[in-house]
Each structure stands twice: as structure tokens, then as C-alpha cells.
C-alpha positions in Angstrom: 16.7 3.0 -2.0 16.7 5.6 -4.4 19.3 7.7 -2.4 17.2 10.7 -2.1 17.5 13.2 0.9 14.5 13.5 2.7 12.7 14.5 6.1 10.4 11.7 7.5 7.4 12.9 9.9 5.9 9.9 11.6 1.7 10.2 11.5 0.1 7.7 14.6 -2.9 6.8 13.3 -3.8 4.7 17.0 -3.5 8.3 17.9 -5.9 9.9 15.3 -3.1 12.2 14.0 -4.1 11.8 10.6 -7.0 14.2 11.5 -5.0 16.6 12.6 -5.4 20.5 11.1 -1.4 20.2 10.2 -1.5 16.9 8.6 -5.2 17.7 6.8 -3.7 20.9 5.2 -1.1 18.2 3.4 -3.8 15.8 2.8 -7.4 16.3 3.0 -8.2 12.6 2.5 -5.8 12.1 5.5 -4.4 8.7 4.7 -0.7 8.1 4.4 1.4 8.1 3.6 2.0 11.4 1.5 4.7 13.0 0.1 5.5 16.5 0.1 7.8 17.3 -2.9 8.2 21.1 -3.7 4.6 21.9 -4.6 3.5 18.6 -5.4 1.7 16.4 -3.1 1.1 12.6 -3.1 -0.9 10.6 -0.6 -0.8 7.0 -1.9 1.8 4.8 -1.6 1.6 3.5 -5.1 1.4 6.5 -6.4 4.1 7.5 -4.8 6.4 5.3 -5.9 5.6 5.8 -9.4 6.0 9.1 -9.2 9.4 8.6 -7.7 10.0 6.8 -10.7 9.3 8.8 -13.2 10.6 12.6 -11.4 13.9 10.8 -9.7 15.1 7.9 -12.4 18.2 7.4 -11.1 18.3 4.0 -8.8 14.8 2.5 -10.2 12.6 1.0 -7.7 11.2 -1.1 -10.7 13.2 -3.1 -13.6 13.5 -1.2 -16.7 12.3 -4.8 -18.6 8.7 -4.6 -19.7 7.5 -7.6 -18.4 9.3 -7.6 -14.9 8.1 -4.4 -14.8 4.6 -5.5 -15.1 4.9 -8.4 -13.0 5.9 -6.2 -10.0 3.6 -3.7 -10.6 0.9 -6.3 -10.7 2.0 -7.9 -7.4 2.4 -4.6 -5.9 -1.2 -3.4 -7.2 -2.8 -6.8 -5.8 -1.3 -6.4 -2.4 -2.6 -2.8 -2.3 -6.0 -3.2 -3.6 -6.5 -7.1 -2.4 -4.8 -7.7 1.0 -3.7 -4.5 2.5 -7.4 -3.1 2.9 -8.4 -5.7 5.4 -5.5 -5.0 7.2 -6.6 -1.0 7.1 -7.4 0.8 10.0 -10.3 2.5 9.0 -11.9 -1.3 7.7 -10.8 -3.0 11.0 -12.8 0.1 13.2 -15.4 1.1 10.7 -18.9 0.6 12.3 -20.7 -0.9 9.4 -18.0 -3.1 8.5 -18.4 -4.0 12.2 -22.1 -4.4 11.7 -22.0 -6.2 8.5 -19.6 -9.1 9.6 -21.8 -9.2 12.9 -25.2 -9.6 11.2 -24.0 -11.8 8.2 -21.4 -13.9 9.5 -21.3 -13.5 13.2 -18.8 -12.0 15.0 -16.4 -15.6 16.0 -16.4 -15.8 11.6 -15.3 -12.3 11.4 -11.2 -13.3 11.8 -11.6 -16.6 8.9 -13.8 -14.0 6.2 -10.9 -12.1 6.9 -8.0 -14.7 6.1 -10.0 -16.0 3.1 -9.9 -12.9 1.5 -6.5 -11.8 2.2 -5.2 -15.7 0.9 -7.2 -15.0 -2.2 -4.8 -12.3 -2.7 -1.7 -14.4 -2.3 -2.7 -16.9 -5.0 0.1 -17.4 -6.8 2.7 -16.4 -4.4 4.6 -19.4 -4.5 5.1 -18.2 -8.3 5.6 -14.8 -7.3 8.5 -15.9 -5.2 10.3 -18.2 -7.5 10.2 -14.6 -9.8 11.4 -12.1 -6.9 14.9 -12.5 -7.2 14.8 -12.4 -11.1 12.4 -9.5 -10.9 13.5 -7.3 -8.1 17.4 -8.1 -7.9 18.2 -9.2 -11.6 17.7 -6.6 -14.6 19.7 -8.2 -17.3 
């Protein structure tokens, strides 16, 4: 989208490739995605987007209008911190999380509990969708 040249390297989380010593050299936290830009390493999608916006301002991903930009960042933050963690492999396979759910909710209530919290993150989604065209495609 920004028109930058890049080299894509897939990291298969289900095979545990994020724990590979080569990847761990890039990101000791073992999270994906990770961006290597010269001597700079950024290892968080939200941080990567902001880094790319600042370093390479051509073909901006975010609107220049501050109100529209703030709303875009708000939506991205809600998704990354309020919705996505419940779909994160580390959460889904975490023994402590699984034990907590089993002891406090029962295994049969795990999915509804996760759905409840994901849906909370989508509160206001209709309003967001109404603004989406303006936010993303209209920077007038």
C-alpha cells in the first residue's frame, strides 16, 4: 500500500517457528509480525504501522486530518488490545487461561465468554462502518 520494496518471510506459529533461534535474534519476545528496516527492528503491528508512516510518509496509510486520524488509531487500538488478544495463539493455548476458564466458567462456557469480550470490542462498529469510507478513502 505504501509502495515500498520488502522481503516477506513467513513464520508459522502453529509449528512454533517464532521460537526458532534465528527469529529470536530478530525478536526476543517471539511475537509476529516483526519489521527489520536497516538497524531498526519493530515487533508489533501497530508500532510497525506508525513507524512506516513516520519514516516513509509517501502514500500515507492514515488520513492527514487529525480527527479522522484519531478515529482510525482508536479503531486500530480497540482491535489490537480489545478484540485480537482473544484470538491470539498464546491465549488460546495458555494452560493458565484454560484452567481459569475451566474452574470459573466451565469448558462449555469458554466460547460464549470469549465471544462476549470480542463483541464488547465491536461496540460502536456500526458507527465506525458508517465512517469507514470517509476515514480510509476520503482525505478531503
